[in-house]
Structures are given as C-alpha cells and as structure tokens.
N, C-alpha and C positions, 0 to 999 in steps of 0.2 A: 580436492577440487576447489578449495576456497581461494587459491591463488590464480585460478583460471579466469580468463576474460569471457564475457558473454559472446563476444564476436568469434570466440573459438568454438562455439556450439555450431555444428554443421547444419546445413539446410534440412537434412532428414530429421534430425533431433528437434529442430524448431517446428517442423511440420507435425511431428509426433506430439509435441507439447500442445500445440493448438488443437489437434484432434482429441487429445485426452481431456482438455478443458471443455471442449464441446460435449464429449461423452458425459463428463461430470455434471454439466449444466442440464443436459437432457435426460438425466437418470431418474428424475422424479423425486430428488431429495429436497429437503427444506433448504432455505437460503443459507442458514448457518453452516450446514454440512457441506454445501456447495463451496462456500468460501474457504472453509478449512481444507477441503480437498484441493482447491486451486492454489492456495498458498504452499501446500506441500509439493505439488507438481512444479511450481515455479522454482522453488529452491533446489529441487532434485535435478531439474534439467539445466538450470543456469549456473549451478555451483555457487549460488549465494547462500548466506547463512541463515537469514530470517526474512520473512515476508509478512507485511501487514496490509490489511484492507480496511480502510476507514470509510464509512458511509455517511453521506450528508443527510441530515434529518429533513423531514418534509417542509420545514419552514425555511430551509436553506441557510441556517445560522450556525449549526454545530456539526462537527465531525465526530462520529463515535466508532471505536474499534469494533469491527464485526468479524474479522478473520485474522488468524495469526498462527504461525508455526510454533510448536512447543519450544520452550516452556511457556511462551507468552499467550498460548491459547486460553490459559486460566484467567486472563485479563479481558477477554472478550466481553463487551458490554460495560466495562468499568473505566475505560479511558475515553475522555472527551477533549476536544480542542475546538475553540471558537474559530469561525471562518477568519483566515488570515493569521492564525496563531501557529507557530512552528513551521517546519518545512511543508508538512502535509496541508496545513491551513493556507500557506502561501500558494501552493500548487492549486488548491481548490479555488482560491479567490482570483488567481490570474489565469487559470485554465490552461497552463502550460507546464511541461516537465521541469524538474530541477535535479541537478547532479552535484553532489559534494564529494570530492575525491579524498580530502583529508582536512584535518583541523576544523571540525564541525563547530567547535565552540567559538571560533572567530567569525563564523557566518551569522549575520544579523537575523537570518530567517530561522535559525536553529533554536529550539527550546529544549532544555533538559528535563525529562520526565523520569524520576528515579525508578519507577517500576519497569520501564522499558530498557534500562541499563545501557543507555547510549554510549557510555564510556568504553564499553566492550567492543564497539564496532567503529571502523574507520571510515569506510566509504558508503555512499548510499545513492540510490536513484529513485525518484518519485515521479509518477505519472498520473494525470487525471483519468478518472473512470467516466467516460462520456458515451451517451447513447448516440446512434447514427444521426438523429435529428439535432444533436448538439446539446443535449440536456446533461449537465453535470450531476452525477449521483454519488461520487466518492473519489478516493485517492488510493493508489496501490504503491507501496514502498518496498524496496529490497535493500538489505544491508549486508556488508561483508566485514569480517574481522580484519582481514588483510587489505592493504591499500589496493584500490582498483580504479583504473581510468575507464569509466563507462563511455562507450562510443555512441554515435548517432544510431547505428544499427542495433545496439543493445536497447536503447530507449524505444526504438520502433517495435522491437519484439515485445517489450513490456506493454506498450500501448495497444498492440494487437490483442494480447491477453486481456487487458483492461476493457477493451471494446466488447469482447465476448461476454465478460462478466457483467457489463452494464445492462445487457439485455435481460439477463437472469434477475438482476436486481429490480428492474422495472416490472417484470412479470410478477415477481414475488410481492411487490407493493400494490398491485392492483386490488386485492381484497381489502387492504387497509383503506384505499381511496373510496371503496364502496361501503365503508362503514364498519370494518372489522374493529372491535373494541380493543384488540391487542396491539394496535399500532403504536409505535414509538413510546414504549414504556421508559420512564426516567432511569438514568444510570448514575452511579457514583462517579464523581469527578476527581480524578487523580491530580494532586497538586502539581503545578508546573513551576520549576525552579529556574533561576537564571543560569545561563551557560556556565560550565565549570572550567576554570583554567584558561585564561587568554594566552594563546601562544602566537608567535609570528606566523603569518599565513604564507605557505609556500606557493610559488607561482605554478599554474597548471597550464 
C-alpha cells in the first residue's frame, strides 16, 4: 500500500477513519495512548508508512513528539523542535500545511534529525493541529518511503483528523491549567543536524 495515493482511499474508508478516531478519543484513554492509537489508524487507512504528532508546549515555543508509529514510538517525549524549526516547526509557525514530494534535503524548511531516520522516507505531508476556535496545539505529519504526490483532498483528510485530535489535546490539558504538577515535564532534546546531501530539486 505504500505506493498508493491518499486520494485513492474511498469515502467509506475516510468516514471509517474519522469514526475510529472519534472512538479512540472518547474511549477514556490518556492522551498518550490516544495519540498512539491515532497515528496507527492514520497509517493503516492512508497507506502511509509513519505518522508523528508533535504538540506545542503551553508557552507556545517548543514542539515535542507525543505520538508516533513504531519503531519511533520509543522516541515519544525525547524529540523537540523550536517553533519555526524543521517542517513541523514551519507548519506550526505559519499555521498552514506543507507538502514535500521528494528531495527533502533541498527544501529550506527541512531539518535532519538522525533518530527519525528521514533519509529512509521520500515524501511527506504536514498539517497544523488546530482547535475550532483557531488555537494551534500541535502538528501532524505523515511520511512515505516511496514518492507520493499528496493532493488537496489528501491534506484535507489529514486536517480533519488533526481537528478531532485537537479537541482531545485541549481536554487533556485542562487539569494542567488548573494546577496539575505533572504538566510539561522537560524532555531530552535530540540534536538537529544540517540537511544531508544537496541534490537538484525536481519540479513538481
């Protein structure tokens, strides 16, 4: 399925994905388990290879990895990006989606993080996670090993998922805003290296 396009996902499967995301959110699980479940649902339904969910901290300055499909789930809480850093940071700072079809290293928004093994993945789509009132709470990314041209419909599906997730994030953070001492524990920061290998960019 890794060579399939998201726009090849029929309407029934799209509806099923959104329904399953709602079920995961309303299942009474903690936020970490919700995000892990959502990343799995997204990759299974869309035929993408990995999915990451980065959450913006309460100060609005740092994105931290909070959800990821295996084997990257082991890095949850250990990867951080400043606002504006990398593709996820760019999406967060601009509040709009980003798509890279190929040659990520040539894109000025891209930052190579060794632990995330970006060299193994060719295409990506990234969307902001925004609550209905317009409050940015994070970024959702999907990556594919094979080249894929993500369409506007693909991005809209991911934004729909992100919108559902945003509500769960806001609800989970309410106790922290009421004085929960467990809020925003510090995490290890993975070193960010310059892009590897500059190659000629292909027109898309």
